[in-house]
C-alpha positions in Angstrom: -30.5 24.3 -94.4 -30.3 23.0 -97.9 -32.3 22.7 -101.1 -35.5 20.5 -100.3 -35.7 21.5 -96.7 -39.2 22.3 -95.4 -39.6 25.6 -93.2 -42.1 24.2 -90.7 -42.5 27.6 -88.8 -41.2 31.2 -88.0 -40.9 33.1 -85.1 -39.6 36.4 -84.3 -38.9 37.8 -80.9 -38.5 41.5 -81.4 -34.9 41.3 -83.1 -34.1 37.6 -83.5 -36.0 35.5 -86.1 -36.0 31.8 -86.0 -36.9 29.6 -88.9 -37.7 26.1 -87.8 -37.2 23.4 -90.4 -37.4 19.6 -90.0 -33.9 18.8 -88.0 -32.5 22.1 -87.2 -33.3 25.8 -87.0 -31.8 29.0 -88.1 -31.2 32.1 -85.8 -31.0 35.4 -87.2 -29.8 37.7 -84.4 -30.6 40.8 -86.2 -33.6 40.6 -88.5 -31.9 42.8 -91.3 -33.8 43.7 -94.2 -36.4 41.5 -95.8 -37.9 41.8 -99.4 -40.1 39.5 -101.6 -39.2 39.0 -105.2 -40.6 37.1 -108.1 -38.0 34.3 -109.2 -35.4 35.9 -111.6 -31.5 35.8 -112.4 -28.9 38.2 -111.6 -30.4 39.0 -108.1 -28.0 41.2 -106.0 -26.0 39.5 -103.1 -27.7 38.8 -99.9 -27.3 37.4 -96.4 -29.8 34.8 -96.8 -32.4 33.8 -99.4 -35.5 31.5 -99.2 -36.8 30.2 -102.6 -39.9 28.6 -103.4 -42.0 28.1 -106.5 -44.0 31.0 -105.6 -41.3 33.6 -105.2 -38.1 34.5 -103.3 -37.7 36.2 -100.1 -34.1 37.8 -99.5 -32.6 39.1 -96.3 -29.7 41.6 -96.4 -28.1 43.6 -93.7 -28.5 40.8 -90.9 -25.7 41.3 -88.4 -25.4 37.3 -87.5 -27.0 34.3 -88.9 -26.4 31.0 -87.1 -27.6 27.5 -87.6 -28.8 26.0 -84.4 -30.0 22.2 -83.4 -33.4 22.0 -82.2 -32.2 21.8 -78.6 -30.0 24.8 -79.0 -33.1 26.7 -80.7 -35.2 25.8 -77.7 -32.6 26.9 -75.2 -32.3 30.4 -77.0 -36.1 30.6 -77.1 -36.2 30.0 -73.4 -34.7 33.4 -72.5 -37.5 35.1 -73.8 -40.8 36.1 -71.9 -44.3 35.3 -73.3 -44.9 36.5 -76.8 -47.4 39.3 -76.3 -48.9 39.0 -79.6 -49.8 35.3 -79.1 -51.0 36.3 -75.5 -53.2 38.9 -76.8 -54.8 36.1 -79.3 -55.6 33.9 -76.6 -59.1 35.3 -76.3 -60.9 38.5 -75.5 -58.8 40.3 -73.1 -61.9 42.4 -72.1 -63.6 39.1 -70.8 -63.0 39.0 -66.9 -63.6 35.1 -67.1 -60.5 34.8 -69.6 -58.7 33.2 -66.8 -55.6 31.9 -69.0 -55.0 35.4 -70.4 -55.1 37.0 -66.6 -53.0 34.2 -65.4 -50.2 35.0 -67.9 -50.3 38.8 -67.3 -50.1 37.8 -63.6 -46.7 35.8 -64.3 -45.3 38.6 -66.4 -45.9 41.1 -63.4 -44.4 38.6 -61.0 -41.4 38.3 -63.2 -41.0 41.9 -63.5 -41.1 42.1 -59.7 -38.8 39.3 -59.1 -36.2 39.6 -62.0 -35.6 43.2 -62.3 -34.0 46.0 -60.3 -37.0 47.9 -59.1 -35.1 51.0 -59.6 -35.0 51.0 -63.2 -37.2 53.2 -65.3 -40.4 51.6 -66.6 -39.6 52.2 -70.2 -36.5 50.1 -69.7 -38.6 47.2 -67.9 -41.0 47.1 -71.0 -37.9 46.5 -73.3 -36.7 43.6 -71.4 -37.5 40.7 -73.6 -36.9 38.2 -70.7 -40.2 39.3 -69.1 -42.4 39.5 -71.9 -41.2 39.7 -75.6 -42.3 41.9 -78.6 -42.2 45.5 -77.1 -39.8 47.6 -79.1 -38.9 51.3 -79.2 -42.2 52.3 -80.9 -45.0 50.5 -78.4 -43.0 51.2 -75.2 -43.5 55.0 -75.9 -47.1 54.5 -77.3 -48.2 52.5 -74.4 -46.8 54.6 -71.8 -48.5 57.5 -73.3 -52.0 55.9 -73.6 -51.9 54.8 -69.9 -50.6 58.2 -69.0 -47.6 57.1 -67.4 -44.1 59.1 -67.3 -41.7 56.9 -68.9 -38.7 57.9 -66.2 -40.9 56.6 -63.1 -39.3 53.7 -61.6 -40.7 50.1 -61.8 -40.9 50.2 -57.8 -43.3 53.5 -57.8 -46.0 51.5 -59.8 -48.2 49.1 -58.4 -49.1 45.6 -59.9 -52.4 46.9 -61.6 -50.7 49.6 -63.4 -47.9 47.1 -64.8 -50.3 44.7 -65.7 -52.4 47.1 -67.8 -49.3 48.4 -69.5 -48.5 45.0 -70.7 -52.2 44.4 -71.7 -52.1 47.8 -73.7 -48.8 46.9 -75.4 -50.1 43.6 -76.4 -53.4 45.0 -77.8 -51.2 47.6 -79.9 -48.8 45.0 -81.0 -51.6 42.6 -82.2 -53.5 45.3 -84.0 -50.3 46.3 -85.9 -49.5 42.5 -86.8 -52.8 42.2 -88.3 -52.5 45.7 -90.2 -49.2 44.9 -91.5 -50.6 41.4 -92.5 -53.2 43.4 -94.7 -50.4 45.6 -96.2 -51.1 48.8 -93.8 -48.6 51.0 -92.4 -47.7 50.5 -88.7 -49.9 52.8 -86.5 -51.6 53.2 -83.5 -54.2 55.8 -84.5 -55.9 57.0 -87.5 -54.3 60.2 -89.0 -56.2 63.1 -87.9 -55.0 65.5 -90.2 -52.3 66.9 -87.8 -49.3 68.7 -89.3 -46.3 66.4 -89.3 -44.6 63.9 -91.5 -46.2 60.9 -93.0 -44.6 58.5 -90.5 -45.3 60.9 -87.5 -49.1 61.0 -88.1 -49.4 57.3 -87.3 -48.5 57.4 -83.8 -49.5 59.4 -80.6 -45.8 60.3 -79.5 -43.3 57.9 -81.2 -41.3 60.1 -83.8 -43.1 63.4 -83.1 -40.5 65.3 -80.9 -41.3 69.0 -80.8 -44.9 68.3 -82.3 -48.1 69.0 -80.6 -49.4 66.4 -78.2 -52.8 65.1 -79.7 -54.3 65.0 -76.2 -53.3 68.2 -74.7 -51.3 70.1 -77.5 -48.3 70.5 -75.3 -44.9 69.7 -77.3 -43.9 66.1 -77.3 -40.4 65.4 -76.0 -37.6 63.0 -76.7 -34.9 61.6 -74.4 -32.2 59.0 -74.4 -32.0 58.8 -70.5 -31.6 55.5 -68.9 -31.4 54.5 -65.3 -27.9 52.9 -65.9 -29.3 49.9 -63.6 -30.8 47.8 -66.5 -29.2 44.4 -67.3 -28.1 45.8 -70.5 -26.8 49.1 -69.2 -23.7 50.1 -71.4 -23.9 47.3 -73.9 -26.0 48.9 -76.3 -26.6 52.3 -77.8 -29.5 54.2 -75.7 -32.9 53.9 -77.3 -35.1 56.9 -77.8 -38.2 57.6 -75.7 -41.1 59.9 -76.4 -43.5 61.3 -74.1 -45.6 64.3 -73.1 -44.7 66.0 -69.8 -48.3 67.2 -69.4 -50.2 63.9 -70.0 -47.5 61.8 -68.5 -47.0 63.1 -65.1 
């Protein structure tokens, strides 16, 4: 990417960010930390910088930045499942006649049934980006809590409707969060109800609220790093935290 190139599109699939521009693309394997600046001299060193006449966007702490051809970028993108935010924006998910939305959800459930070990925990299945992309640590815990499902039940133990409803709820939360952040709001799934807790923990039902009272039943929220060991990425990455309520999510 050189001076004068035009960025034609951007795409983030949970962690990687893709910047598409004219002939080639840029793959940022870990998004790092992005900041916007007014143009000025003497800026600190960064991994990557995008400068326009309106301002400068800098990226620091990115672990891997790789230039890709269009064909290479397409191959990388093909590894990811449907973008849940884009899926949610296809139309009104509550409209039973929205056949395109329902068809895509059905395909996601079919992929989860045919491509994943059915003995993995449902919280691990939700994080598998090859099935559907976008669900991270926060919204796996939030969606499971809202749907009243224990994160440590196996994929096999759930019926197709339960799995479909989980992805629908996750898509709804992700889309609402994206709209809120575009408007400069904090990431959240609920409105602060004045419960005791830190500022960040007040935005969610369970995420980041270990040992605080459940907003639904007043039992204590729990946190675990437990994994089934059967997921495709088992042992490759540090286990991710999961938050849940034992009373609400049996």
